[in-house]
C-alpha positions in Angstrom: -29.5 -83.0 76.7 -26.2 -81.9 74.4 -27.9 -81.9 71.4 -25.7 -83.2 67.8 -25.7 -81.6 65.0 -27.2 -82.5 62.3 -26.6 -81.3 59.3 -29.8 -81.6 56.4 -30.0 -84.4 54.5 -29.0 -83.2 50.7 -31.3 -83.0 48.3 -31.4 -85.7 45.1 -31.7 -84.1 41.9 -34.4 -85.2 39.9 -33.8 -86.6 37.1 -36.1 -85.2 33.7 -38.8 -85.9 33.4 -39.9 -89.4 30.6 -40.7 -88.7 27.4 -44.8 -89.4 26.5 -44.7 -91.2 24.0 -43.5 -93.9 22.9 -41.8 -92.7 19.6 -39.6 -90.0 22.3 -39.3 -93.6 24.7 -37.8 -95.5 21.9 -35.7 -92.8 21.4 -33.8 -92.6 24.3 -33.8 -96.5 24.9 -31.9 -96.1 21.3 -29.5 -93.2 24.0 -28.8 -95.8 25.8 -28.3 -98.4 24.4 -31.1 -100.7 25.1 -31.9 -102.0 20.4 -34.9 -105.0 22.3 -36.6 -101.6 24.3 -37.0 -99.9 21.6 -38.3 -102.1 19.1 -40.8 -102.8 21.2 -41.7 -98.6 21.9 -41.1 -97.8 17.6 -44.1 -100.8 17.4 -46.4 -99.2 19.7 -46.0 -96.2 18.1 -46.0 -97.7 15.1 -49.8 -99.0 15.9 -50.5 -96.0 18.0 -49.3 -92.9 17.1 -50.0 -89.7 15.0 -49.0 -90.7 11.1 -45.5 -88.3 11.6 -44.6 -90.6 13.9 -45.9 -94.1 12.9 -43.7 -92.8 9.7 -40.7 -91.7 11.8 -41.3 -95.3 13.8 -41.3 -97.2 11.0 -37.7 -95.7 9.4 -36.5 -96.5 12.5 -36.8 -99.3 13.3 -36.3 -100.5 9.7 -33.5 -99.0 10.8 -32.5 -100.6 13.4 -34.3 -104.2 12.4 -31.0 -107.1 11.9 -29.6 -108.3 8.9 -31.1 -111.2 7.5 -27.7 -111.5 5.3 -25.5 -111.6 8.9 -28.1 -114.3 10.2 -28.0 -116.6 7.9 -24.0 -116.1 8.3 -24.1 -116.7 12.1 -26.1 -120.0 11.4 -24.0 -120.8 8.8 -20.7 -120.7 10.9 -22.8 -123.0 13.7 -23.6 -125.1 11.3 -20.3 -126.0 10.6 -19.7 -126.3 13.8 -21.4 -128.5 15.0 -21.3 -130.5 11.9 -17.3 -130.0 12.5 -17.4 -130.9 16.3 -19.6 -134.4 15.6 -17.3 -136.2 13.3 -14.4 -135.6 14.7 -16.4 -137.6 18.3 -17.1 -139.5 16.0 -13.5 -140.1 14.1 -11.9 -140.6 18.0 
C-alpha cells in the first residue's frame, strides 16, 4: 500500500497565561474594551484585594464610572422625544 505524505499539524501558539489578580484581569478587560467586565473585576478587587490594589481599583472604578450629567442629559432628550412624538400623534 502506498503511504500518503503526512505533514505535521502546526502547533497552535499558546496565549500568555491569564493574570491571577482581579486587578490585573480588570486591566486586561479595559484594554480589550470590555467595561462591564472590568467594572465587575474592579469591584471584586476592591472587596478582596490587598490594600494597594484596593486603592488602585477604586481609582480605576472612579475613572471609568458613567458620567451622571451625561446620563441625565440623555434621559432628558429621550423624554423630550417621547413627548414630541406623543403630541405629534395626538394632533392628527
